[in-house]
LUMGU-450857 format. One record per residue (C-alpha): x, y, z; residue number from 1. Coordinates in nm, 4 decimals. Example, Ala and Ser with C-alpha at 12.3 -4.5 7.8 and 13.67 -1.06 7.14 Angstrom:
LUMGU-450857
R  xx  yy  zz  num
R  1.2300  -0.4500  0.7800  1
R  1.3670  -0.1060  0.7140  2
end
This chain:
LUMGU-450857
R  xx  yy  zz  num
R  4.3626  14.6052  -3.2073  1
R  3.9886  14.5610  -3.2055  2
R  4.0158  14.3245  -3.5018  3
R  4.2791  14.1139  -3.3190  4
R  4.0631  14.0921  -3.0079  5
R  3.7600  13.9819  -3.2089  6
R  3.9507  13.7168  -3.3979  7
R  4.1068  13.5740  -3.0839  8
R  3.7669  13.5614  -2.9119  9
R  3.6247  13.3828  -3.2153  10
R  3.9050  13.1267  -3.2069  11
R  3.8852  13.0698  -2.8235  12
R  3.5044  13.0314  -2.8017  13
R  3.4941  12.6632  -2.9146  14
R  3.7752  12.5825  -2.6690  15
R  3.5877  12.7527  -2.3831  16
R  3.2700  12.5617  -2.4734  17
R  3.4555  12.2299  -2.4781  18
R  3.6243  12.3106  -2.1472  19
R  3.2965  12.4106  -1.9824  20
R  3.1200  12.1004  -2.1173  21
R  3.3920  11.8703  -1.9862  22
R  3.3953  12.0513  -1.6502  23
R  3.0202  12.0085  -1.6034  24
R  3.0373  11.6381  -1.6993  25
R  3.3336  11.5899  -1.4675  26
R  3.1532  11.7606  -1.1810  27
R  2.8440  11.5414  -1.2273  28
R  3.0563  11.2254  -1.2447  29
R  3.2396  11.3284  -0.9301  30
R  2.9135  11.3776  -0.7394  31
R  2.7764  11.0426  -0.8617  32
R  3.0987  10.8679  -0.7612  33
R  3.0861  11.0152  -0.4109  34
R  2.7220  10.9176  -0.3660  35
R  2.7889  10.5607  -0.4766  36
R  3.0596  10.4986  -0.2141  37
R  2.9605  10.3044  0.1028  38
R  2.9007  10.5328  0.3963  39
R  2.8333  10.8408  0.1795  40
R  2.4608  10.9098  0.1873  41
R  2.2091  11.1678  0.0746  42
R  2.0746  11.2215  0.4256  43
R  2.0532  11.5626  0.5903  44
R  2.4057  11.6015  0.7323  45
R  2.3742  11.9612  0.8483  46
R  2.3640  11.8495  1.2128  47
R  2.6613  11.6151  1.1792  48
R  2.4593  11.3050  1.2708  49
R  2.4327  10.9693  1.0980  50
R  2.2045  10.6993  1.2368  51
R  2.2055  10.3351  1.1301  52
R  2.0307  10.0119  1.2194  53
R  2.2679  9.7169  1.2597  54
R  2.1344  9.3651  1.2074  55
R  2.3398  9.0660  1.3193  56
R  2.2697  8.7278  1.1636  57
R  2.1714  8.4251  1.3779  58
R  2.4339  8.2273  1.5662  59
R  2.4491  7.8535  1.6351  60
R  2.3671  7.8660  2.0077  61
R  2.0073  7.8949  2.1267  62
R  2.0617  8.2374  2.2888  63
R  2.1924  8.3775  1.9582  64
R  1.9728  8.1743  1.7235  65
R  1.7312  8.4569  1.6421  66
R  1.9892  8.7260  1.5641  67
R  2.0360  9.0685  1.7168  68
R  1.9875  9.4400  1.6479  69
R  2.1666  9.7521  1.7623  70
R  2.1567  10.1223  1.6807  71
R  2.4645  10.3041  1.5525  72
R  2.4958  10.6797  1.5988  73
R  2.7845  10.8756  1.4473  74
R  2.8040  11.2331  1.5764  75
R  3.0475  11.4805  1.4236  76
R  3.0791  11.8100  1.6068  77
R  3.3176  12.1037  1.6284  78
R  3.5468  12.1559  1.9277  79
R  3.8157  12.4090  2.0139  80
R  4.0766  12.1765  1.8649  81
R  3.8835  12.1038  1.5458  82
R  3.6221  11.8448  1.4551  83
R  3.5537  11.5415  1.6731  84
R  3.3738  11.2222  1.5757  85
R  3.1881  10.9902  1.8156  86
R  3.0897  10.6498  1.6775  87
R  2.8759  10.4559  1.9276  88
R  2.6716  10.1361  1.9207  89
R  2.3628  10.1177  2.1441  90
R  2.2490  9.7724  2.2473  91
R  1.9238  9.6972  2.4362  92
R  2.0060  9.3267  2.4757  93
R  2.2402  9.3276  2.7768  94
R  2.1814  9.1824  3.1237  95
R  2.3836  9.1153  3.4380  96
R  2.4686  8.7533  3.5250  97
R  2.5639  8.8721  3.8743  98
R  2.2087  8.9927  3.9406  99
R  2.0790  8.8346  4.2667  100
R  1.8435  8.5410  4.1970  101
R  1.9301  8.5696  3.8283  102
R  1.7744  8.2405  3.7086  103
R  1.4594  8.2742  3.9169  104
R  1.4016  8.6287  3.7896  105
R  1.4668  8.5150  3.4331  106
R  1.2162  8.2293  3.4672  107
R  0.9517  8.4595  3.6151  108
R  1.0024  8.7283  3.3506  109
R  1.1260  8.9724  3.6122  110
R  1.4849  9.0022  3.4883  111
R  1.5775  9.3566  3.3891  112
R  1.7628  9.4035  3.0617  113
R  1.9344  9.7340  2.9957  114
R  2.0710  9.9662  2.7297  115
R  2.4494  9.9734  2.7019  116
R  2.6892  10.1602  2.4693  117
R  2.9701  9.9885  2.2822  118
R  3.2597  10.0799  2.0542  119
R  3.2204  9.9833  1.6884  120
R  3.5551  9.8006  1.6899  121
R  3.4553  9.5808  1.9841  122
R  3.1100  9.5139  1.8423  123
R  3.2473  9.4117  1.5014  124
R  3.5215  9.1983  1.6565  125
R  3.2678  8.9956  1.8543  126
R  3.0513  8.9107  1.5527  127
R  3.3459  8.8461  1.3231  128
R  3.4824  8.6057  1.5862  129
R  3.1457  8.4250  1.6028  130
R  3.1212  8.4091  1.2230  131
R  2.8022  8.6155  1.2084  132
R  2.7234  8.8783  0.9455  133
R  2.6475  9.2385  1.0408  134
R  2.4409  9.4517  0.8010  135
R  2.4202  9.8296  0.8312  136
R  2.1230  10.0312  0.7071  137
R  2.1942  10.4053  0.7093  138
R  1.8695  10.5901  0.7720  139
R  1.7655  10.8675  0.5355  140
R  1.6293  11.1085  0.7954  141
R  1.5987  11.4806  0.8409  142
R  1.8215  11.6564  1.0897  143
R  1.5264  11.7109  1.3245  144
R  1.4404  11.3396  1.3202  145
R  1.7992  11.2363  1.3897  146
R  1.8259  11.4844  1.6748  147
R  1.5047  11.3482  1.8287  148
R  1.6382  10.9911  1.8096  149
R  1.9731  11.0882  1.9579  150
R  1.8023  11.2789  2.2383  151
R  1.5728  10.9838  2.3170  152
R  1.8697  10.7439  2.3274  153
R  2.0499  10.9868  2.5622  154
R  1.7454  10.9941  2.7902  155
R  1.7353  10.6127  2.7786  156
R  2.0974  10.6053  2.8932  157
R  2.0331  10.7978  3.2160  158
R  1.9641  10.6333  3.5517  159
R  1.6855  10.3779  3.5716  160
R  1.5724  10.4656  3.2189  161
R  1.8348  10.2168  3.0982  162
R  1.6430  9.9237  3.2437  163
R  1.3329  9.7489  3.1137  164
R  1.1510  9.4222  3.1752  165
R  1.2428  9.1991  2.8839  166
R  0.9757  9.0085  2.6915  167
R  1.1038  8.7923  2.4075  168
R  0.8022  8.8486  2.1809  169
R  0.6769  9.1930  2.2742  170
R  0.9573  9.3986  2.4287  171
R  1.3138  9.3086  2.3321  172
R  1.6282  9.4605  2.1824  173
R  1.4635  9.4672  1.8378  174
R  1.1209  9.6069  1.9287  175
R  1.2929  9.8867  2.1230  176
R  1.4639  10.0070  1.8040  177
R  1.1409  9.9622  1.6056  178
R  0.9547  10.1814  1.8546  179
R  1.2228  10.4524  1.8515  180
R  1.2085  10.4790  1.4717  181
R  0.8277  10.4709  1.4560  182
R  0.7862  10.7377  1.7257  183
R  1.0449  10.9781  1.5892  184
R  0.9932  10.9530  1.2136  185
R  0.6441  11.0943  1.1419  186
R  0.4631  10.9450  0.8440  187
R  0.6847  10.6364  0.8159  188
R  0.5098  10.3499  0.6349  189
R  0.6060  9.9906  0.5583  190
R  0.5021  9.8894  0.2074  191
R  0.3602  9.5408  0.1719  192
R  0.3410  9.2536  0.4184  193
R  0.6565  9.1252  0.5881  194
R  0.5118  8.7764  0.6401  195
R  0.2508  8.5697  0.4523  196
R  -0.1091  8.6070  0.5804  197
R  -0.1844  8.3802  0.8765  198
R  0.1788  8.3514  0.9903  199
R  0.2025  8.3025  1.3671  200
R  0.4739  8.3715  1.6225  201
R  0.5293  7.9952  1.6435  202
R  0.5746  7.9688  1.2658  203
R  0.8409  8.2401  1.2788  204
R  1.0224  8.0761  1.5708  205
R  1.0104  7.7377  1.3928  206
R  1.1943  7.8727  1.0876  207
R  1.4929  7.9693  1.3047  208
R  1.4838  7.6591  1.5247  209
R  1.4795  7.4350  1.2167  210
R  1.7639  7.6185  1.0448  211
R  1.9644  7.6190  1.3667  212
R  1.9396  7.2422  1.4222  213
R  1.7482  7.2814  1.7490  214
R  1.4707  7.0150  1.7399  215
R  1.4878  6.9486  2.1157  216
R  1.4823  7.3212  2.1951  217
R  1.1822  7.3411  1.9635  218
R  1.0108  7.0691  2.1681  219
R  1.0879  7.2515  2.4939  220
R  0.9544  7.5804  2.3565  221
R  0.6384  7.4058  2.2345  222
R  0.5800  7.2608  2.5817  223
R  0.6313  7.5876  2.7724  224
R  0.4718  7.8400  2.5346  225
R  0.0947  7.8396  2.5052  226
R  -0.1667  7.9311  2.2494  227
R  -0.0792  8.3033  2.2614  228
R  0.2013  8.2418  2.0114  229
R  -0.0393  8.0729  1.7675  230
R  -0.2153  8.3991  1.6890  231
R  -0.1403  8.5540  1.3468  232
R  0.1153  8.8353  1.3710  233
R  0.0710  9.1861  1.2383  234
R  0.3444  9.3612  1.0402  235
R  0.4416  9.5487  1.3548  236
R  0.4548  9.2336  1.5690  237
R  0.6676  9.0450  1.3158  238
R  0.9472  9.2929  1.3881  239
R  1.0251  9.1176  1.7161  240
R  1.2849  8.9253  1.5136  241
R  1.5931  9.1189  1.3944  242
R  1.5865  9.0087  1.0305  243
R  1.2237  9.1158  1.0003  244
R  1.3049  9.4593  1.1389  245
R  1.5719  9.4817  0.8684  246
R  1.3117  9.3868  0.6037  247
R  1.0720  9.6460  0.7454  248
R  1.3328  9.9225  0.7384  249
R  1.4242  9.8256  0.3806  250
R  1.0635  9.8603  0.2661  251
R  0.9816  10.1730  0.4700  252
R  0.9326  10.5189  0.3252  253
R  0.8211  10.8695  0.4155  254
R  0.6299  11.0553  0.1442  255
R  0.7409  10.7845  -0.1035  256
R  1.1085  10.8455  -0.0193  257
R  1.2979  10.5415  0.1069  258
R  1.4052  10.5487  0.4716  259
R  1.7281  10.3659  0.3793  260
R  1.9873  10.5755  0.1995  261
R  2.2640  10.3161  0.2076  262
R  2.2899  9.9474  0.2967  263
R  2.6084  9.7430  0.3213  264
R  2.7788  9.4620  0.5097  265
R  3.0130  9.5470  0.7939  266
R  3.0887  9.1775  0.8493  267
R  3.0341  8.9213  0.5749  268
R  3.0018  8.5642  0.7011  269
R  2.8704  8.2432  0.5491  270
R  2.5201  8.1449  0.6704  271
R  2.4915  7.8223  0.8675  272
R  2.3594  7.5091  0.6999  273
R  2.0027  7.4062  0.7674  274
R  1.9360  7.1080  0.9925  275
R  1.8858  6.7577  0.8539  276
R  1.7245  6.5559  1.1376  277
R  1.4094  6.7629  1.1757  278
R  1.2124  6.4862  1.3515  279
R  1.4742  6.3620  1.5939  280
R  1.2471  6.3932  1.9012  281
R  0.9598  6.2180  1.7193  282
R  1.1806  5.9189  1.6321  283
R  1.3384  5.9008  1.9782  284
R  1.0164  5.9363  2.1791  285
R  0.8266  5.7081  1.9418  286
R  1.0917  5.4373  1.9729  287
R  1.0909  5.4546  2.3556  288
R  0.7110  5.4304  2.3633  289
R  0.7134  5.1250  2.1337  290
R  0.9739  4.9527  2.3527  291
R  0.7698  5.0232  2.6684  292
R  0.4532  4.9013  2.4973  293
R  0.6238  4.5758  2.3967  294
R  0.7511  4.5281  2.7531  295
R  0.3961  4.5715  2.8806  296
R  0.2873  4.2743  2.6701  297
R  0.5386  4.0453  2.8373  298
R  0.4320  3.8461  3.1428  299
R  0.7740  3.8010  3.3031  300
R  0.8455  3.9378  3.6504  301
R  1.1311  4.1584  3.5300  302
R  0.9151  4.3095  3.2535  303
R  0.6362  4.3832  3.5022  304
R  0.8860  4.5480  3.7388  305
R  1.0242  4.7699  3.4606  306
R  0.6734  4.8720  3.3493  307
R  0.5733  4.9489  3.7081  308
R  0.8856  5.1622  3.7547  309
R  0.8342  5.3505  3.4259  310
R  0.4649  5.4124  3.5084  311
R  0.5648  5.5763  3.8346  312
R  0.8446  5.7706  3.6670  313
R  0.6161  5.8990  3.3897  314
R  0.3551  6.0074  3.6427  315
R  0.6229  6.2038  3.8285  316
R  0.7618  6.3578  3.5092  317
R  0.4258  6.4574  3.3590  318
R  0.3151  6.5906  3.6977  319
R  0.6271  6.8037  3.7346  320
R  0.5944  6.9369  3.3788  321
R  0.2298  7.0193  3.4518  322
R  0.3254  7.2068  3.7687  323
R  0.5889  7.3986  3.5717  324
R  0.3307  7.4892  3.3057  325
R  0.0945  7.6147  3.5772  326
R  0.3736  7.8177  3.7361  327
R  0.4747  7.9766  3.4042  328
R  0.1090  8.0419  3.3217  329
R  -0.0102  8.2027  3.6455  330
R  0.2984  8.3135  3.8391  331
R  0.5221  8.4767  3.5773  332
R  0.5032  8.7824  3.3540  333
R  0.5610  8.5778  3.0375  334
R  0.2500  8.6458  2.8284  335
R  0.3457  8.3710  2.5840  336
R  0.3176  8.1043  2.8569  337
R  -0.0539  8.1558  2.9216  338
R  -0.3414  7.9405  2.7880  339
R  -0.1179  7.6369  2.7454  340
R  -0.3056  7.3272  2.6240  341
R  -0.0110  7.1006  2.7077  342
R  -0.1660  7.0909  3.0548  343
R  -0.4078  6.8300  2.9134  344
R  -0.1351  6.5629  2.8817  345
R  0.1016  6.6981  3.1494  346
R  -0.1554  6.6672  3.4288  347
R  -0.0196  6.8387  3.7436  348
R  -0.2224  6.5945  3.9555  349
R  -0.0087  6.3088  3.8218  350
R  0.2628  6.4162  4.0632  351
R  0.0403  6.3285  4.3601  352
R  -0.0931  6.0160  4.1871  353
R  0.2616  5.8837  4.1467  354
R  0.2957  5.8483  4.5248  355
R  -0.0158  5.6333  4.5624  356
R  -0.0540  5.4586  4.2275  357
R  0.0565  5.1229  4.3631  358
R  -0.0974  5.1530  4.7089  359
R  -0.4381  5.1297  4.5392  360
R  -0.6517  5.3659  4.7498  361
R  -1.0199  5.3680  4.6591  362
R  -1.0060  5.6916  4.4606  363
R  -0.6998  5.6171  4.2453  364
R  -0.8864  5.4095  3.9853  365
R  -1.1413  5.6879  3.9438  366
R  -0.8559  5.9301  3.8992  367
R  -0.7010  5.7231  3.6190  368
R  -1.0427  5.6950  3.4498  369
R  -1.0683  6.0755  3.4457  370
R  -0.7066  6.1043  3.3222  371
R  -0.7851  5.8568  3.0431  372
R  -1.0931  6.0557  2.9354  373
R  -0.9025  6.3873  2.9365  374
R  -0.6171  6.2324  2.7348  375
R  -0.8568  6.0726  2.4862  376
R  -1.0335  6.4063  2.4307  377
R  -0.6968  6.5721  2.3774  378
R  -0.6003  6.3148  2.1133  379
R  -0.9341  6.3512  1.9335  380
R  -0.8914  6.7294  1.9118  381
R  -0.5106  6.7271  1.8629  382
R  -0.5069  6.8863  1.5165  383
R  -0.7983  7.1240  1.5838  384
R  -0.6807  7.2899  1.9025  385
R  -0.6143  7.6664  1.9004  386
R  -0.2580  7.5733  1.9941  387
R  -0.0165  7.3870  1.7687  388
R  0.1079  7.0817  1.9580  389
R  0.4516  6.9361  1.8901  390
R  0.4147  6.6201  1.6811  391
R  0.6831  6.4442  1.8899  392
R  0.4388  6.4439  2.1840  393
R  0.1750  6.2487  1.9918  394
R  0.3186  5.8940  2.0458  395
R  0.3873  5.9803  2.4099  396
R  0.0284  6.0960  2.4660  397
R  -0.1066  5.7797  2.2994  398
R  0.1140  5.5685  2.5251  399
R  -0.0039  5.7577  2.8355  400
R  -0.3672  5.6898  2.7368  401
R  -0.2827  5.3193  2.7066  402
R  -0.1194  5.3182  3.0536  403
R  -0.4085  5.5067  3.2158  404
R  -0.6499  5.2404  3.0865  405
R  -0.4209  4.9666  3.2169  406
R  -0.3869  5.1349  3.5556  407
R  -0.7649  5.1455  3.5938  408
R  -0.7740  4.7656  3.5748  409
R  -0.4716  4.6980  3.7971  410
end
């Protein structure tokens, strides 16, 4: 009996070893397979929370040209009937069109944006319909960190906490998510620089405006936004744009452990083609100025009438633009509109001069002499100003100098 038992054990031992070896290998393969699947992460799941940053690619319209960010929170918790899952999107980029004095508040920087929740299905449907990609970065956080973020979002959802005064560069739907992550994940660090040294806010805006075929919007932005956006950005400041927040999250770590445990596309869309006619405004404005200059050389009555009309019109237009620049500079909360050197060609006083230019009061010639000097100084310092001026304005400014000189002698 003992001999039989010994022999059978001797014969079964290799089989047991093979079985155990295959079981261990199978178990390891199973774990690796689970970890490699989208949505399955190595984050601390003991609290039933998963938090992700969603990044939406730029759209074709100006309002959507710079992309968008949202926060996704999946909360799994036990109820009397079993387990329940809540999957919510939190978006800091919403505003109310029915707000009284909507456009005036928007122009003055007084419009309140607010945090709003959304269902994943609705969120995805909107961006799939618009043909815009949505990338999800699942955050590799501890349970305590995820609970802090969820609690802060909950606090943000209550009462007046939902509202904030929107600032495109310094306080928007993207910077709000950046701040939440930075404040609730101790020791988080971004490795490397997100932008080349010396990159300015204007440089970053240009890259999107050029890709989005928005040369005239680019001109408008260059007229209204002052030298504040020509300052080099820090890593933190560069995250005002959604795609740069995504880059920052990708390269972030805590104690040399990546903050991103999983990254995948929720919506995969083709990127839009880059623009072709980058200098459309330069060609258009330059052509108009050449035509007006040629008309000024003619001695016919009709040519003189046209030139006189356009002089008055340009004085009105530059004066109105100058008044708008002053308003945006001193009477709004838009920090980016301050210290605007465009005021040197868009002289607000031109608006008053337009009413009297052809009545020839004694002071008007002196006024045009001063305007000519200011414009000449602007042209001499054009490429050395602390503010980058739009090149399309150069032929216009040269033409205005020419007309000021002519108006002195009229």
